[in-house]
C-alpha positions in Angstrom: -98.2 -96.5 11.3 -101.7 -97.3 11.7 -104.2 -96.2 14.2 -107.9 -97.1 14.3 -108.9 -94.4 12.7 -106.6 -94.8 9.6 -107.0 -97.7 7.4 -104.8 -99.1 4.4 -105.9 -102.1 2.8 -104.9 -103.8 -0.2 -107.5 -105.9 -2.8 -106.9 -107.0 -6.1 -105.3 -104.1 -8.5 -106.4 -101.3 -5.8 -105.0 -99.9 -2.7 -107.8 -98.2 -0.2 -106.9 -95.3 2.0 -109.6 -94.4 4.5 -109.4 -91.4 6.4 -111.3 -91.4 9.5 -112.6 -87.9 11.0 -109.3 -86.0 9.8 -111.0 -82.7 11.2 -110.3 -84.0 14.6 -106.5 -85.2 13.6 -103.1 -84.0 12.4 -102.9 -85.7 8.9 -105.8 -84.5 6.9 -104.2 -85.3 3.5 -103.1 -88.5 1.7 -99.8 -88.0 -0.4 -99.2 -90.3 -3.4 -96.4 -90.6 -4.7 -95.4 -93.2 -7.7 -91.8 -95.1 -7.7 -91.3 -96.7 -11.1 -89.4 -95.9 -14.2 -92.0 -93.3 -15.5 -91.7 -90.4 -13.1 -94.5 -88.3 -12.1 -95.3 -85.4 -9.7 -97.1 -86.4 -6.2 -100.5 -85.5 -5.5 -101.8 -84.3 -2.3 -105.7 -85.4 -1.8 -107.8 -83.9 0.8 -111.4 -83.1 1.6 -112.8 -79.7 1.9 -115.6 -79.4 4.6 -116.1 -75.9 3.2 -116.5 -76.4 -0.6 -117.7 -79.9 0.0 -115.6 -82.1 -2.0 -112.0 -83.3 -2.9 -109.3 -81.2 -3.5 -106.4 -82.5 -5.6 -103.0 -80.4 -5.3 -99.5 -81.1 -7.1 -96.1 -79.1 -7.0 -95.5 -76.8 -9.8 -92.3 -78.0 -11.3 -90.2 -76.6 -13.7 -87.5 -78.6 -15.8 -84.9 -76.1 -17.3 -82.9 -78.7 -19.3 -80.4 -79.3 -16.2 -81.5 -82.6 -15.2 -82.8 -81.1 -12.2 -86.2 -80.5 -11.7 -87.5 -77.6 -9.5 -90.3 -77.0 -7.3 -91.7 -73.7 -8.6 -94.8 -73.5 -6.1 -95.9 -76.1 -3.7 -99.5 -78.0 -3.7 -101.2 -75.9 -6.5 -104.8 -76.9 -6.6 -105.3 -78.9 -9.7 -108.5 -80.3 -9.4 -111.7 -80.2 -7.7 -114.2 -82.9 -7.4 -117.4 -83.0 -5.7 -118.0 -84.7 -2.7 -120.6 -86.8 -4.9 -121.2 -87.6 -8.6 -124.5 -86.5 -9.4 -124.3 -87.5 -13.2 -127.4 -88.6 -14.9 -127.3 -92.3 -15.2 -128.5 -94.0 -17.8 -131.6 -95.9 -17.7 
């Protein structure tokens, strides 16, 4: 699973995923899934070099009370995070 350009490490309460030069690889995103008693849609995280930031996508789902959640649209962008946090730091 792992190659020299991708790493997954665990430290304390955090998993770290490193994508090394994703433009040169087939896999250009990370899918984060939660397996627990609390359900949650997956997150798909990728870096947009054109926009210079992180793009977070999720499937758009709908629960019609039948007990089955249906995907309405796949991987809809739900957030964009700039590459650098330029927020003012209190002195």
